[in-house]
VOVO-254804 format. One record per residue (C-alpha): residue in one letter; x, y, z. Coordinates in pm, whole numbers, plus 50000, padded with zeros to 5 digits. Layout:
// VOVO-254804
AXYZ;...
***
This chain:
// VOVO-254804
M500005000050000;L502905023650061;E504135018449706;L500605023949577;Y500355055649787;R503585069349641;N502535061449284;L499025075849313;S500275106749498;S502895114049234;G500585105548944;T502865077648818;Y500565047948883;E500455024548585;G498314996048709;N496004974648498;L492904994648587;N490434999048304;Y488865032248395;D489355068648312;V488425083248652;V491115085848918;P489855068249234;S488875091149521;A489795064149771;V491665031249783;V490975006850067;G493364978850158;I491684951350362;V494004925850522;D493094888850548;Q491734881650895;E493754849250913;R490934827951049;R491374790551089;D488854769750897;N488684734851049;S485774724450827;V487954719650520;S491064699850453;R494224720550433;N495284698650142;S492434710449922;H492504748249926;Q493474780150108;V490794802650259;Y490964840650298;Y488544862050500;F487834899250450;N485674924350636;V484334948850377;T482724974050615;S485374999250501;V483705000150157;P480515020950199;S477525011849983;S477335048349868;Q480645045449681;T481085030949333;I483665003449304;I485935011349010;D488104980649049;A489164955049308;E492044930849325;L493204904049565;R496964903649615;V498354870849747;F502064867149817;R503654834849691;Q507004824149827;T509514805449612;V509484767749657;V511874739749557;K510464705649461;D512274672949408;E512554655149073;P509784629149135;F507304656949216;I508264676948907;H508114645348694;S504514639448809;H503204675048806;G505674696448607;T506704732048698;T503734752148566;Y500624755848783;R497314773648764;A495974792249068;K492184795649073;L490274818849302;Y486694810549398;G484014829749582;K480744818249736;R477784822349507;M475394848949636;P471644841349654;D469584852849355;V472734862249162;P473664842648844;N476784821348874;L479804832948678;S481654800148627;P480944772248877;F483644749749015;E481154721148996;S477614719448866;N476264713749217;S478734736949393;N477984769949559;L481324783749436;E482004805449135;L485314811448963;L486484847249011;D489854846948838;S492844824848760;L496504828448671;E499504806648592;F502944806248752;D506134786248709;I507954773849019;A511134770548811;D511314808648806;R513144814849134;S514384849649049;S512194865849314;E509204861349538;N506144878349395;W502594889449450;N499874871449256;V497074895549165;F493504883549106;S490674905048973;V487714904149215;R485684934649119;R482394916649049;A482634896749372;T483424927849577;E480424945949427;K478224917449550;W479804918149894;Q479214955549912;K475464950149865;A475224919850093;K474014921850453;A476984902350588;N480234921250648;C482734892750636;H483264872750318;Q485644845550214;V487414833849900;E489094800649832;L492324794849646;R492944761849468;V496054752049275;E496224726248997;S499034712748783;V498814723648422;M500514691148314;S498584665548520;G495404685248591;K495504673748953;N494964696449250;V498044704449456;P497944718349813;P498404756449791;E500684755550094;E503144733849901;M503204759949621;G504294788649845;F500884801249959;A501244790150323;K500094816250575;A502184804050866;G505404822250946;R504984851950714;L505334888150817;H502314911050848;N503194929650529;K503034896650338;H499454888050434;A496834885850159;L495424920350079;L492124929849918;V492594963449742;V489394981849647;Y489385013249427;T486295034949478;S484815067849367;D481825086949498;G481775113249223;R481815140949482;P484435163149648;S486465145149912;D485285142750272;P486495169250514;I489575158750708;R487625162751034;K485555132250939;A488635109950940;V489855123251274;S486495126151452;Y487205095851668;E490675107651771;N491345126952091;N492505162852068;A496275165952095;D497865186652370;G501075195052182;N501645222351929;A501055207451584;I502455235551374;S505855249251297;R506595282151127;G510255276251070;K512975295451252;N510935327351311;T507915323851537;E504975347351517;S505895364251845;K509425370551723;Q508115384951398;N505725407751587;K508555419751813;I510795427851517;S507965446251342;S507235465851660;D510905475451709;N511095487251349;R508075509451396;V509595524551710;R512825532651526;R510945547551233;D508835569151464;A511955581751641;K513615591451314;S510515609051184;K510525632551486;T514105643951425;G513415656351071;G516355657050828;S517425665050478;S515585656050157;L517965626350123;K516755612850452;K513165618450343;R513765598850025;S515405571950233;R512375570650459;G510115568450154;T512125539450017;K512015521850352;A508265527650372;K507805510750036;R509945481550151;R507925479250471;R504665480250279;K505855452550051;K507115431950344;D503935436350548;S501505431350258;C499325400650227;R501415370250137;R501805332750184;K503985322150476;P505455288450578;L503485265150803;Y504425228550850;V501925204451005;D503595175451189;F501205146051233;N503335132651516;Q502805164551717;L499085160751652;S499265125351795;W498035112551460;S501095090951390;N499375060851548;W496895059351260;V498355080350977;I500875059250785;A501975085150530;P502915112750498;R504465121450834;G503515157550780;Y503065183350508;H503575220150420;A500175236650465;Y501215273750455;F498995302250575;C498135338050472;Q499105368650669;G499625405650601;L497935438550523;C495545446850241;E496315483950204;F495265507249924;P496215503449645;I496005465449647;D498555448549422;N497055430649122;H498805397849206;L496605395549517;K493575393249288;P491245413949511;T487505410749474;N485535441749374;H484125443349724;A487635441949876;T488795470049645;V485915493049741;Q486295484450110;T490035492050098;I489465525749928;L486855534650190;N489215524150468;S491965546550330;V489575576350327;A487665569650649;P489165541550860;S486325544051110;L483745534450848;A485275502150724;P488145479150828;Q490815467650586;A490065438150362;C491175404550496;C494215385250379;S493045349850314;P493695319850086;N492095320849742;K493645289649594;F494235255449749;S495615221749646;A495065186449773;I497215160749951;S496845123049976;I496855104850308;L497375067850380;Y495825058350714;I494285030350921;D490545033450979;R488365020351263;S488084985551112;D491904983251081;S491734986050704;I494385006250522;V492815035450335;Y494315058350073;K492295090250032;K492785123749864;Y491745154450065;E491075187249887;D491825222350017;M494735211750239;V497565233450105;V497435271250053;E498755278749705;R497925315849681;C496765344249903;G494525373849823;C492435401749970;K488735396950034;
***
């Protein structure tokens, strides 16, 4: 999921997804690793998934089951009987009142979801086997039950006989958490993304300061600005030559430019927010903020509204009648967040209006 997060965030994802719309969310649901004593371990491998993280209001664009297969070494008699090429078949339980796709047996309640071939002679690297399960996931999304299972069977291409999946590298025992089977669901709701407060509504408020403004804090900036004003006021009382007046005029222009509405650095650290226990990536991001004066005449690059222009003119003539226009963001961009939700599923989601790109006067 981290690799998927990086690719989707950077716009370099090149998966085999047959759709034109970029998914608004990607949910990764980990196999619950239940033990199924009702079936023989020699016949098939069972995977369980809780799909409560896929709301019925969202449209499933695509879904894939990723199963990690370890490399295996077989002796000559085994290879002589079964060969080196095998076919992995993934089955799901047939849903009531839904036509069967491709039954395992005529009297079976299973339907074939997808299949793929692999060669155990290729020992170059361990790999993930990806099965397409979109149609099955759409059915699960509409079903009343939350937990659903799929079955993996392996057969020899040469002999046609079933082979225990565990002997082909699909054993669950002894593998790390990041190698568990993963159901990845790509969804879209066709609407703007949810507010970030919805994802954090169940988290406690953090006590620590979650923002950083770089080396200069706001209090330090205010102190420097105040000291400068004091020095300028002192010089103005002493008078001086025309050269000094021009110098003061130049400094006033510099001050006006420095104090005018502009974007300033603001870094949000998720660890300081106490969000690092559920946000996987990123660890933080540059949010920025807007600060400064909207004095007449307002610079064109601030793109003032007509109302802000009139208000600023009125303020320059009669400050008591109207305050200055406000310096505020007028353009934002989105960031993507990879996090763990309440059901322990891994969710990739894009949140709009998270980064200030431009400031203006309103």
